TORSE-294906 format. One record per residue: residue in one letter; x, y, z of N, C-alpha, C in turn. Coordinates in Angstrom, 3 decimals. Layout:
// TORSE-294906
> tigu	neast	nnorth	nup	caeast	canorth	caup	ceast	cnorth	cup
> A	X	Y	Z	X	Y	Z	X	Y	Z
...
END
This chain:
// TORSE-294906
> tigu	neast	nnorth	nup	caeast	canorth	caup	ceast	cnorth	cup
> P	-18.287	-27.407	-2.398	-18.731	-26.015	-2.492	-17.860	-25.230	-3.451
> E	-18.391	-24.109	-3.909	-17.585	-23.207	-4.726	-16.581	-22.499	-3.824
> L	-15.300	-22.558	-4.175	-14.255	-21.948	-3.372	-13.717	-20.714	-4.093
> F	-13.673	-19.601	-3.377	-13.221	-18.352	-3.961	-11.702	-18.264	-3.934
> G	-11.123	-17.529	-4.890	-9.700	-17.280	-4.909	-8.895	-18.419	-5.481
> T	-7.574	-18.324	-5.280	-6.654	-19.320	-5.819	-5.707	-19.803	-4.737
> R	-5.228	-21.025	-4.910	-4.251	-21.610	-4.006	-2.860	-21.081	-4.340
> T	-2.107	-20.717	-3.293	-0.774	-20.161	-3.471	0.189	-20.795	-2.474
> L	1.382	-21.093	-2.930	2.445	-21.599	-2.054	3.521	-20.533	-1.947
> I	3.802	-20.109	-0.719	4.845	-19.125	-0.456	6.027	-19.853	0.171
> N	7.155	-19.839	-0.488	8.354	-20.483	0.043	9.220	-19.447	0.744
> S	9.537	-19.730	1.999	10.340	-18.807	2.797	11.518	-19.546	3.414
> P	12.740	-19.032	3.271	13.886	-19.681	3.912	13.833	-19.586	5.425
> E	13.089	-18.620	5.947	13.011	-18.453	7.401	12.002	-19.398	8.046
> V	10.827	-19.550	7.461	9.768	-20.330	8.115	9.308	-21.528	7.288
> G	9.895	-21.747	6.107	9.494	-22.875	5.287	8.267	-22.553	4.450
> P	7.633	-23.572	3.867	6.487	-23.339	2.982	5.249	-22.872	3.753
> V	4.524	-21.945	3.153	3.268	-21.465	3.713	2.199	-21.624	2.641
> H	1.201	-22.449	2.914	0.119	-22.728	1.961	-1.074	-21.844	2.295
> V	-1.578	-21.119	1.294	-2.684	-20.189	1.528	-3.664	-20.234	0.367
> R	-4.871	-19.775	0.650	-5.831	-19.433	-0.400	-5.942	-17.914	-0.413
> H	-5.746	-17.314	-1.576	-5.744	-15.863	-1.703	-6.937	-15.418	-2.527
> V	-7.681	-14.450	-1.994	-8.811	-13.859	-2.705	-8.559	-12.364	-2.805
> P	-8.228	-11.843	-4.000	-7.977	-10.403	-4.139	-9.221	-9.591	-3.816
> G	-8.992	-8.397	-3.227	-10.093	-7.506	-2.893	-9.941	-6.152	-3.555
> N	-10.862	-5.241	-3.206	-10.888	-3.932	-3.859	-10.849	-2.769	-2.872
> E	-10.575	-3.035	-1.600	-10.714	-1.967	-0.608	-9.389	-1.507	-0.017
> G	-8.256	-2.031	-0.457	-6.975	-1.532	0.000	-6.586	-1.948	1.404
> W	-7.153	-3.042	1.896	-6.741	-3.591	3.178	-6.934	-5.098	3.137
> S	-6.444	-5.811	4.159	-6.436	-7.276	4.098	-6.958	-7.907	5.384
> L	-7.586	-9.061	5.200	-7.941	-9.959	6.296	-7.076	-11.205	6.194
> V	-6.373	-11.557	7.272	-5.638	-12.815	7.362	-6.445	-13.739	8.269
> L	-6.939	-14.842	7.714	-7.847	-15.748	8.422	-7.117	-17.030	8.802
> V	-7.240	-17.424	10.081	-6.526	-18.593	10.604	-7.546	-19.593	11.152
> H	-7.510	-20.813	10.637	-8.476	-21.845	11.014	-8.160	-22.453	12.386
> G	-9.041	-23.341	12.827	-8.883	-23.980	14.125	-8.439	-25.428	14.032
> W	-8.509	-26.113	15.175	-8.073	-27.505	15.288	-8.890	-28.387	14.344
> S	-8.208	-29.214	13.589	-8.783	-30.183	12.650	-9.345	-29.543	11.385
> G	-9.233	-28.228	11.255	-9.758	-27.569	10.064	-8.675	-27.285	9.045
> C	-8.974	-26.400	8.108	-7.996	-25.932	7.119	-8.579	-24.683	6.480
> A	-7.803	-24.066	5.600	-8.242	-22.817	4.978	-9.590	-22.976	4.284
> D	-9.745	-24.039	3.515	-10.952	-24.195	2.709	-12.166	-24.601	3.535
> V	-12.000	-25.556	4.438	-13.155	-26.053	5.192	-13.674	-25.005	6.161
> T	-12.785	-24.414	6.952	-13.231	-23.499	8.001	-13.851	-22.227	7.440
> W	-13.268	-21.685	6.368	-13.660	-20.351	5.910	-14.442	-20.359	4.604
> H	-14.836	-21.547	4.101	-15.461	-21.578	2.777	-16.795	-20.846	2.755
> A	-17.528	-20.823	3.873	-18.826	-20.142	3.896	-18.689	-18.656	4.180
> V	-17.585	-18.253	4.807	-17.373	-16.839	5.135	-16.809	-16.076	3.935
> A	-15.884	-16.700	3.206	-15.188	-16.014	2.115	-16.138	-15.385	1.091
> P	-17.203	-16.065	0.648	-18.090	-15.437	-0.335	-18.744	-14.155	0.184
> E	-18.985	-14.099	1.510	-19.604	-12.906	2.088	-18.636	-11.722	2.120
> L	-17.336	-12.002	1.969	-16.316	-10.959	1.996	-15.807	-10.605	0.600
> A	-16.278	-11.330	-0.414	-15.780	-11.146	-1.777	-15.999	-9.717	-2.255
> G	-14.973	-9.157	-2.898	-15.059	-7.803	-3.398	-14.701	-6.741	-2.382
> G	-14.437	-7.163	-1.124	-14.066	-6.222	-0.076	-12.564	-6.220	0.151
> P	-12.114	-6.638	1.350	-10.677	-6.693	1.612	-10.012	-7.854	0.886
> N	-8.683	-7.784	0.757	-7.930	-8.941	0.293	-8.003	-10.025	1.366
> L	-8.185	-11.267	0.953	-8.235	-12.381	1.901	-6.999	-13.244	1.742
> W	-6.325	-13.510	2.863	-5.206	-14.441	2.909	-5.585	-15.504	3.937
> I	-5.893	-16.716	3.459	-6.430	-17.766	4.320	-5.403	-18.895	4.408
> I	-4.844	-19.100	5.586	-3.684	-19.970	5.747	-4.068	-21.400	6.113
> D	-3.254	-22.347	5.667	-3.266	-23.717	6.189	-2.152	-23.816	7.222
> L	-2.488	-24.076	8.467	-1.467	-24.242	9.490	-0.678	-25.528	9.244
> P	0.515	-25.668	9.835	1.332	-26.877	9.613	0.538	-28.156	9.871
> G	0.630	-29.098	8.930	-0.046	-30.378	9.069	-1.495	-30.386	8.625
> H	-2.027	-29.243	8.235	-3.440	-29.131	7.880	-3.593	-28.718	6.418
> G	-4.736	-29.087	5.835	-5.011	-28.705	4.460	-3.951	-29.241	3.518
> E	-3.358	-28.372	2.728	-2.336	-28.772	1.764	-0.918	-28.637	2.322
> A	-0.798	-28.233	3.590	0.532	-28.111	4.198	1.126	-29.498	4.443
> P	2.459	-29.628	4.408	3.094	-30.922	4.678	2.707	-31.463	6.051
> R	2.579	-32.778	6.128	2.132	-33.402	7.377	3.259	-34.083	8.147
> D	4.483	-33.890	7.686	5.580	-34.650	8.286	6.493	-33.793	9.155
> G	6.093	-32.555	9.473	6.978	-31.679	10.231	6.585	-31.467	11.669
> G	5.560	-32.198	12.153	5.104	-31.963	13.515	4.337	-30.658	13.618
> F	3.973	-30.294	14.841	3.195	-29.077	15.054	3.593	-28.432	16.365
> D	3.849	-27.130	16.316	4.008	-26.338	17.537	3.496	-24.939	17.245
> L	3.035	-24.254	18.276	2.378	-22.966	18.086	3.347	-21.869	17.655
> E	4.606	-21.957	18.061	5.555	-20.925	17.647	5.787	-20.976	16.135
> T	5.977	-22.181	15.590	6.149	-22.300	14.138	4.906	-21.816	13.412
> A	3.726	-22.204	13.913	2.479	-21.746	13.302	2.400	-20.228	13.324
> A	2.772	-19.611	14.453	2.711	-18.155	14.577	3.656	-17.476	13.594
> R	4.836	-18.052	13.396	5.805	-17.432	12.484	5.333	-17.535	11.032
> K	4.641	-18.596	10.688	4.075	-18.700	9.345	2.960	-17.662	9.157
> I	2.142	-17.486	10.180	1.114	-16.448	10.115	1.767	-15.077	9.983
> G	2.859	-14.860	10.733	3.555	-13.581	10.679	4.090	-13.263	9.294
> L	4.595	-14.291	8.601	5.066	-14.084	7.233	3.920	-13.623	6.341
> L	2.771	-14.237	6.514	1.606	-13.881	5.707	1.134	-12.460	6.028
> V	1.157	-12.107	7.308	0.787	-10.746	7.711	1.713	-9.725	7.061
> D	3.014	-9.988	7.085	3.977	-9.058	6.486	3.744	-8.910	4.983
> L	3.382	-10.012	4.333	3.084	-9.960	2.899	1.819	-9.151	2.639
> A	0.790	-9.390	3.439	-0.483	-8.689	3.264	-0.344	-7.194	3.534
> K	0.601	-6.831	4.396	0.776	-5.425	4.777	1.143	-4.554	3.576
> R	1.680	-5.157	2.546	2.035	-4.383	1.349	0.812	-3.756	0.690
> D	-0.358	-4.333	0.940	-1.589	-3.830	0.326	-2.357	-2.889	1.235
> G	-1.819	-2.576	2.432	-2.517	-1.682	3.349	-2.685	-2.296	4.724
> P	-3.586	-1.736	5.541	-3.798	-2.233	6.901	-4.183	-3.713	6.913
> V	-3.809	-4.416	7.991	-4.062	-5.850	8.107	-4.876	-6.144	9.365
> T	-5.964	-6.879	9.181	-6.743	-7.414	10.301	-6.505	-8.912	10.372
> L	-6.103	-9.382	11.540	-5.854	-10.802	11.765	-7.033	-11.412	12.491
> V	-7.491	-12.589	12.028	-8.629	-13.276	12.630	-8.196	-14.683	13.020
> G	-8.205	-14.985	14.321	-7.811	-16.303	14.796	-8.984	-17.046	15.381
> Y	-9.372	-18.138	14.736	-10.508	-18.945	15.194	-10.009	-20.158	15.973
> S	-10.512	-20.373	17.186	-10.219	-21.559	17.993	-8.703	-21.749	18.152
> M	-8.145	-22.851	17.666	-6.696	-23.057	17.759	-5.933	-21.983	17.006
> G	-6.540	-21.428	15.959	-5.928	-20.313	15.249	-5.807	-19.087	16.136
> G	-6.725	-18.951	17.107	-6.599	-17.883	18.088	-5.414	-18.105	19.001
> A	-5.177	-19.363	19.382	-4.020	-19.681	20.219	-2.717	-19.365	19.486
> A	-2.637	-19.765	18.212	-1.444	-19.480	17.419	-1.259	-17.976	17.253
> S	-2.354	-17.242	17.093	-2.267	-15.794	16.940	-1.788	-15.139	18.229
> L	-2.336	-15.556	19.362	-1.893	-14.994	20.635	-0.418	-15.301	20.881
> M	0.033	-16.469	20.450	1.450	-16.801	20.569	2.291	-15.812	19.759
> G	1.825	-15.451	18.571	2.544	-14.494	17.746	2.644	-13.129	18.401
> F	1.548	-12.671	19.022	1.604	-11.401	19.735	2.553	-11.503	20.932
> H	2.513	-12.630	21.625	3.389	-12.841	22.774	4.862	-12.809	22.363
> L	5.168	-13.359	21.191	6.545	-13.395	20.706	6.973	-12.082	20.059
> G	6.029	-11.172	19.867	6.351	-9.872	19.290	6.617	-9.891	17.800
> I	5.986	-10.830	17.082	6.252	-10.943	15.651	5.080	-10.446	14.796
> F	4.079	-9.828	15.432	2.917	-9.336	14.693	2.849	-7.813	14.700
> D	3.974	-7.160	14.518	3.991	-5.700	14.529	3.156	-5.102	13.407
> N	2.942	-5.853	12.337	2.203	-5.335	11.190	0.697	-5.573	11.268
> V	0.220	-6.106	12.396	-1.216	-6.316	12.564	-1.850	-5.038	13.104
> D	-2.861	-4.530	12.396	-3.537	-3.298	12.810	-4.765	-3.567	13.670
> R	-5.345	-4.761	13.508	-6.544	-5.105	14.272	-6.602	-6.620	14.426
> Y	-7.139	-7.082	15.544	-7.201	-8.522	15.785	-8.593	-8.920	16.253
> F	-9.112	-10.014	15.680	-10.353	-10.624	16.138	-10.041	-12.027	16.674
> A	-10.380	-12.272	17.916	-10.343	-13.623	18.474	-11.742	-14.206	18.342
> V	-11.869	-15.380	17.724	-13.183	-15.968	17.457	-13.273	-17.338	18.121
> A	-14.220	-17.495	19.048	-14.453	-18.781	19.726	-13.145	-19.387	20.227
> T	-12.384	-18.597	20.979	-11.076	-19.045	21.434	-10.806	-18.509	22.833
> A	-9.667	-18.910	23.395	-9.286	-18.474	24.735	-7.767	-18.441	24.822
> D	-7.246	-17.771	25.861	-5.795	-17.693	26.012	-5.231	-18.871	26.800
> R	-6.089	-19.796	27.183	-5.624	-21.065	27.738	-6.664	-22.127	27.384
> F	-6.201	-23.327	27.095	-7.098	-24.387	26.629	-7.115	-25.580	27.582
> A	-6.317	-25.544	28.634	-6.206	-26.700	29.522	-7.288	-26.669	30.588
> T	-8.536	-26.498	30.181	-9.655	-26.588	31.107	-10.111	-28.035	31.167
> P	-10.711	-28.451	32.272	-11.074	-29.880	32.406	-11.907	-30.419	31.254
> S	-12.960	-29.684	30.843	-13.840	-30.220	29.800	-13.112	-30.342	28.474
> L	-12.321	-29.334	28.109	-11.623	-29.390	26.835	-10.479	-30.398	26.872
> S	-9.804	-30.498	28.020	-8.711	-31.458	28.126	-9.204	-32.879	27.874
> V	-10.380	-33.207	28.416	-10.945	-34.545	28.196	-11.185	-34.771	26.717
> K	-11.736	-33.772	26.034	-12.033	-33.922	24.613	-10.747	-34.052	23.793
> L	-9.743	-33.262	24.141	-8.493	-33.320	23.389	-7.779	-34.640	23.602
> W	-7.761	-35.120	24.852	-7.113	-36.412	25.096	-7.889	-37.552	24.429
> A	-9.236	-37.436	24.443	-10.030	-38.457	23.754	-9.757	-38.433	22.266
> A	-9.471	-37.231	21.731	-9.205	-37.112	20.297	-7.964	-37.875	19.894
> R	-7.045	-38.076	20.828	-5.828	-38.815	20.506	-6.139	-40.298	20.304
> I	-7.299	-40.713	20.808	-7.724	-42.110	20.624	-8.725	-42.196	19.474
> F	-9.839	-41.446	19.626	-10.886	-41.514	18.617	-10.476	-40.832	17.321
> G	-9.491	-39.930	17.408	-9.027	-39.245	16.216	-7.885	-39.962	15.533
> A	-7.653	-41.210	15.895	-6.493	-41.925	15.360	-6.690	-42.379	13.923
> G	-7.934	-42.366	13.460	-8.178	-42.768	12.078	-7.711	-41.708	11.095
> D	-7.640	-42.080	9.848	-7.113	-41.170	8.831	-7.968	-39.913	8.688
> R	-9.286	-40.050	8.751	-10.181	-38.907	8.592	-11.227	-38.921	9.707
> S	-10.797	-38.653	10.904	-11.707	-38.750	12.047	-12.754	-37.644	12.045
> P	-14.029	-37.977	12.317	-15.075	-36.960	12.384	-15.318	-36.456	13.801
> F	-14.303	-36.465	14.673	-14.508	-36.327	16.119	-15.375	-35.125	16.526
> I	-14.808	-33.930	16.587	-15.524	-32.820	17.217	-16.670	-32.284	16.358
> L	-16.575	-32.369	15.027	-17.587	-31.736	14.186	-18.936	-32.445	14.210
> R	-19.032	-33.563	14.898	-20.288	-34.315	14.875	-21.456	-33.446	15.344
> Q	-21.279	-32.725	16.463	-22.342	-31.862	16.961	-22.562	-30.659	16.049
> A	-21.483	-30.144	15.492	-21.617	-28.971	14.631	-22.473	-29.273	13.411
> W	-22.352	-30.482	12.872	-23.123	-30.831	11.680	-24.620	-30.742	11.929
> K	-25.037	-30.986	13.181	-26.458	-30.979	13.493	-27.044	-29.575	13.406
> R	-26.178	-28.560	13.627	-26.670	-27.185	13.657	-26.288	-26.397	12.416
> A	-25.222	-26.787	11.768	-24.697	-25.976	10.670	-25.570	-26.075	9.429
> R	-25.459	-25.062	8.591	-26.203	-25.063	7.333	-25.615	-26.067	6.349
> V	-24.393	-26.505	6.593	-23.690	-27.358	5.635	-23.801	-28.819	6.037
> S	-24.996	-29.282	6.338	-25.180	-30.634	6.853	-25.581	-31.636	5.777
> K	-25.557	-31.239	4.512	-25.897	-32.183	3.453	-24.841	-33.277	3.381
> R	-25.242	-34.433	2.898	-24.347	-35.588	2.863	-23.073	-35.294	2.077
> E	-23.212	-34.602	0.952	-22.038	-34.302	0.137	-21.069	-33.374	0.871
> M	-21.616	-32.405	1.634	-20.765	-31.487	2.367	-20.027	-32.193	3.493
> V	-20.704	-33.075	4.189	-20.062	-33.839	5.250	-18.921	-34.672	4.687
> A	-19.159	-35.297	3.534	-18.108	-36.098	2.899	-16.925	-35.235	2.510
> W	-17.214	-34.013	2.028	-16.132	-33.099	1.640	-15.313	-32.668	2.849
> I	-15.999	-32.380	3.960	-15.296	-31.993	5.190	-14.411	-33.136	5.668
> L	-14.938	-34.357	5.664	-14.150	-35.515	6.088	-12.929	-35.709	5.195
> Q	-13.119	-35.495	3.918	-12.026	-35.688	2.972	-10.875	-34.713	3.251
> N	-11.208	-33.550	3.802	-10.202	-32.526	4.051	-9.726	-32.482	5.501
> R	-10.095	-33.482	6.289	-9.624	-33.528	7.672	-8.139	-33.891	7.707
> P	-7.401	-33.399	8.696	-6.004	-33.813	8.826	-5.898	-35.296	9.180
> H	-4.722	-35.844	8.993	-4.453	-37.221	9.376	-4.571	-37.363	10.888
> G	-4.924	-38.558	11.349	-5.073	-38.798	12.781	-3.845	-38.431	13.584
> R	-2.648	-38.636	13.024	-1.418	-38.299	13.753	-1.323	-36.795	13.978
> V	-1.765	-36.016	12.984	-1.763	-34.563	13.131	-2.742	-34.147	14.216
> L	-3.909	-34.785	14.246	-4.888	-34.482	15.282	-4.324	-34.775	16.670
> A	-3.621	-35.890	16.795	-3.022	-36.241	18.083	-1.939	-35.246	18.477
> D	-1.100	-34.852	17.512	-0.033	-33.887	17.802	-0.606	-32.549	18.257
> T	-1.587	-32.063	17.517	-2.153	-30.757	17.861	-2.940	-30.827	19.167
> A	-3.613	-31.937	19.427	-4.330	-32.092	20.689	-3.362	-32.041	21.864
> A	-2.202	-32.681	21.712	-1.205	-32.664	22.783	-0.691	-31.248	23.015
> V	-0.432	-30.509	21.929	0.048	-29.132	22.055	-1.007	-28.261	22.737
> M	-2.266	-28.386	22.310	-3.310	-27.535	22.860	-3.603	-27.851	24.321
> S	-3.450	-29.103	24.727	-3.713	-29.449	26.120	-2.709	-28.806	27.067
> R	-1.558	-28.341	26.521	-0.545	-27.675	27.346	-0.560	-26.157	27.179
> F	-1.399	-25.644	26.294	-1.374	-24.227	25.964	-1.919	-23.367	27.101
> D	-1.162	-22.359	27.503	-1.606	-21.443	28.554	-0.816	-20.144	28.462
> L	-1.462	-19.105	27.967	-0.867	-17.775	27.930	-1.658	-16.813	28.810
> S	-2.423	-17.357	29.759	-3.302	-16.509	30.571	-2.519	-15.541	31.444
> G	-1.285	-15.880	31.780	-0.485	-14.984	32.608	0.605	-14.273	31.845
> A	0.607	-14.397	30.525	1.683	-13.818	29.711	1.395	-12.353	29.384
> E	2.461	-11.628	29.126	2.336	-10.241	28.685	2.031	-10.230	27.184
> I	0.835	-9.826	26.835	0.417	-9.794	25.431	-0.227	-8.445	25.160
> E	0.305	-7.716	24.202	-0.257	-6.428	23.819	-0.973	-6.582	22.486
> L	-2.297	-6.442	22.511	-3.101	-6.563	21.304	-3.368	-5.179	20.712
> P	-3.609	-5.105	19.407	-3.946	-3.814	18.794	-5.148	-3.175	19.482
> A	-5.171	-1.866	19.497	-6.175	-1.135	20.271	-7.597	-1.403	19.807
> D	-7.805	-1.733	18.559	-9.148	-1.895	17.998	-9.586	-3.353	17.936
> S	-8.997	-4.199	18.760	-9.294	-5.636	18.707	-10.650	-5.944	19.341
> E	-11.190	-7.129	19.005	-12.451	-7.591	19.591	-12.399	-9.093	19.803
> W	-13.209	-9.567	20.766	-13.311	-10.991	21.063	-14.725	-11.433	20.715
> I	-14.856	-12.299	19.723	-16.163	-12.798	19.295	-16.407	-14.138	19.987
> I	-17.442	-14.178	20.800	-17.709	-15.336	21.647	-18.918	-16.107	21.134
> A	-18.781	-17.431	21.058	-19.894	-18.299	20.685	-20.643	-18.694	21.959
> D	-21.879	-18.216	22.100	-22.613	-18.378	23.349	-23.062	-19.801	23.623
> A	-23.125	-20.655	22.598	-23.535	-22.041	22.798	-22.352	-22.992	22.627
> D	-21.136	-22.488	22.848	-19.914	-23.267	22.646	-19.779	-24.335	23.727
> T	-19.621	-25.587	23.307	-19.383	-26.691	24.246	-17.971	-27.244	24.113
> V	-17.151	-26.628	23.271	-15.761	-27.055	23.101	-14.843	-26.209	23.979
> I	-14.913	-24.891	23.816	-14.177	-23.967	24.672	-15.205	-23.250	25.543
> P	-15.184	-23.472	26.853	-16.217	-22.899	27.731	-16.352	-21.396	27.548
> V	-17.593	-20.937	27.579	-17.864	-19.522	27.374	-17.190	-18.676	28.441
> D	-17.159	-19.166	29.692	-16.527	-18.368	30.740	-15.027	-18.208	30.503
> E	-14.392	-19.203	29.856	-12.977	-19.063	29.510	-12.783	-18.008	28.428
> Q	-13.699	-17.991	27.452	-13.623	-16.972	26.410	-13.794	-15.576	27.002
> L	-14.772	-15.428	27.905	-15.007	-14.134	28.539	-13.824	-13.704	29.403
> S	-13.282	-14.640	30.179	-12.145	-14.320	31.042	-10.945	-13.881	30.218
> S	-10.732	-14.536	29.084	-9.611	-14.168	28.217	-9.768	-12.750	27.702
> A	-10.977	-12.407	27.257	-11.228	-11.045	26.764	-10.991	-10.021	27.865
> E	-11.424	-10.343	29.075	-11.248	-9.416	30.193	-9.778	-9.263	30.555
> R	-9.027	-10.376	30.528	-7.609	-10.290	30.873	-6.845	-9.390	29.908
> H	-7.278	-9.381	28.656	-6.584	-8.577	27.651	-7.310	-7.279	27.346
> D	-8.347	-6.995	28.149	-9.086	-5.732	28.049	-9.584	-5.479	26.630
> V	-10.260	-6.511	26.076	-10.761	-6.442	24.704	-12.286	-6.495	24.728
> P	-12.983	-5.606	24.023	-14.442	-5.651	23.967	-14.950	-6.967	23.399
> V	-16.132	-7.345	23.840	-16.721	-8.636	23.485	-17.940	-8.454	22.586
> V	-18.055	-9.320	21.594	-19.281	-9.466	20.798	-19.732	-10.910	20.938
> R	-20.987	-11.127	21.263	-21.491	-12.477	21.513	-22.433	-12.902	20.388
> I	-22.189	-14.109	19.858	-23.017	-14.665	18.791	-23.673	-15.945	19.305
> N	-24.948	-16.109	19.030	-25.669	-17.298	19.467	-25.348	-18.455	18.528
> A	-24.214	-19.106	18.777	-23.748	-20.186	17.915	-22.968	-21.196	18.738
> S	-22.811	-22.388	18.180	-21.930	-23.378	18.783	-20.486	-23.020	18.406
> H	-19.556	-23.919	18.707	-18.157	-23.656	18.401	-17.936	-23.471	16.896
> A	-18.788	-24.070	16.077	-18.639	-23.986	14.624	-19.271	-22.697	14.094
> V	-18.915	-21.570	14.686	-19.532	-20.293	14.340	-19.268	-19.921	12.889
> C	-18.117	-20.315	12.325	-17.802	-19.975	10.936	-18.742	-20.662	9.958
> L	-19.283	-21.823	10.346	-20.210	-22.547	9.486	-21.658	-22.166	9.766
> E	-21.966	-21.858	11.018	-23.349	-21.575	11.391	-23.784	-20.150	11.052
> H	-22.884	-19.196	11.241	-23.239	-17.782	11.053	-22.213	-17.053	10.194
> P	-21.976	-17.522	8.974	-20.957	-16.873	8.139	-21.293	-15.435	7.780
> I	-22.581	-15.131	7.584	-22.970	-13.768	7.203	-22.732	-12.813	8.361
> D	-23.189	-13.191	9.566	-22.985	-12.339	10.734	-21.503	-12.161	11.034
> L	-20.737	-13.242	10.926	-19.310	-13.163	11.214	-18.604	-12.255	10.209
> A	-18.920	-12.420	8.935	-18.307	-11.572	7.911	-18.635	-10.109	8.147
> R	-19.867	-9.833	8.532	-20.264	-8.443	8.781	-19.467	-7.841	9.933
> L	-19.238	-8.624	10.971	-18.458	-8.135	12.113	-17.010	-7.860	11.730
> L	-16.449	-8.697	10.869	-15.034	-8.573	10.524	-14.739	-7.342	9.678
> V	-15.738	-6.825	8.985	-15.496	-5.672	8.104	-16.094	-4.383	8.647
> T	-16.687	-4.444	9.834	-17.288	-3.257	10.433	-16.276	-2.565	11.323
> Q	-16.053	-1.300	11.108	-15.146	-0.528	11.953	-15.827	-0.248	13.292
> R	-15.114	-0.573	14.372	-15.688	-0.396	15.699	-15.709	1.084	16.077
> K	-16.859	1.528	16.594	-16.996	2.891	17.086	-17.486	2.837	18.531
> E	-16.741	3.456	19.435	-17.089	3.392	20.848	-18.464	3.981	21.110
> T	-18.907	4.913	20.255	-20.171	5.586	20.510	-21.379	4.729	20.187
> D	-21.220	3.699	19.359	-22.397	2.928	18.967	-22.272	1.450	19.300
> R	-21.290	1.083	20.112	-21.185	-0.320	20.526	-20.756	-0.386	21.984
> E	-21.580	-0.994	22.818	-21.216	-1.149	24.213	-20.303	-2.365	24.367
> P	-19.167	-2.201	25.031	-18.273	-3.354	25.220	-18.936	-4.434	26.061
> H	-18.616	-5.684	25.771	-19.074	-6.851	26.523	-20.582	-7.082	26.417
> L	-21.246	-6.552	25.358	-22.691	-6.669	25.369	-23.323	-7.142	24.076
> Q	-22.827	-6.709	22.920	-23.548	-6.921	21.661	-23.868	-8.381	21.416
> L	-25.129	-8.648	21.058	-25.584	-10.010	20.770	-25.995	-10.107	19.316
> V	-25.590	-11.181	18.675	-26.019	-11.461	17.312	-26.744	-12.792	17.353
> D	-27.999	-12.818	16.964	-28.763	-14.067	17.026	-28.828	-14.684	15.622
END
């Protein structure tokens, strides 16, 4: 696919290298986009970025072990959160910052808020994610991924997504596989996510945050997504999509990310996007 923006490497003595795709905008504010498990900056957000072109600045990160990031440093959510925090601080120079955490990227983002390192975030979107991932159905999938995901380019979870997504052409599937993390990275991240639980933690999210829920999600149960939003007192927007919401509904998702929330025209816990 055509990829917007340019690849940038940010070297930091505090958090190490941070690999990002940067797309300059014209509106004086920034979106920091964080991919999920087994994804990367280019694969997860390639369909959304064109819908945002010409609007906010886009900073799209590769989490440790994913995309162009080094694969030999292991994976933990605190390190991932600190790399996101560095990017947020950089983006803040251009104006207000909205952080978007999809799936595992939502877990890393919540960890950053829990650690108090996201002071420069003005708004947060949680997308198809939850504040705990150790539910029975997801735990089985993550543990299975440590076996079935052992190959160099495992197609594990995206198999169902390909059936529904617009990007199901043979060439696109091959491109997604080519950009999958190594099996060892999948196993490391699966182990980390199977232990993730911030459901009882003190987390203060920005006042204008929202939780975007995928109503047909079979990876992270919908009731877990709803419970997480309720625990953090965040309004909910529901999209009729599977877990691969970034691939299935890029136009709707992009529209939500750039729309300023107004209490008078949006009922919390109700809006549906089909």
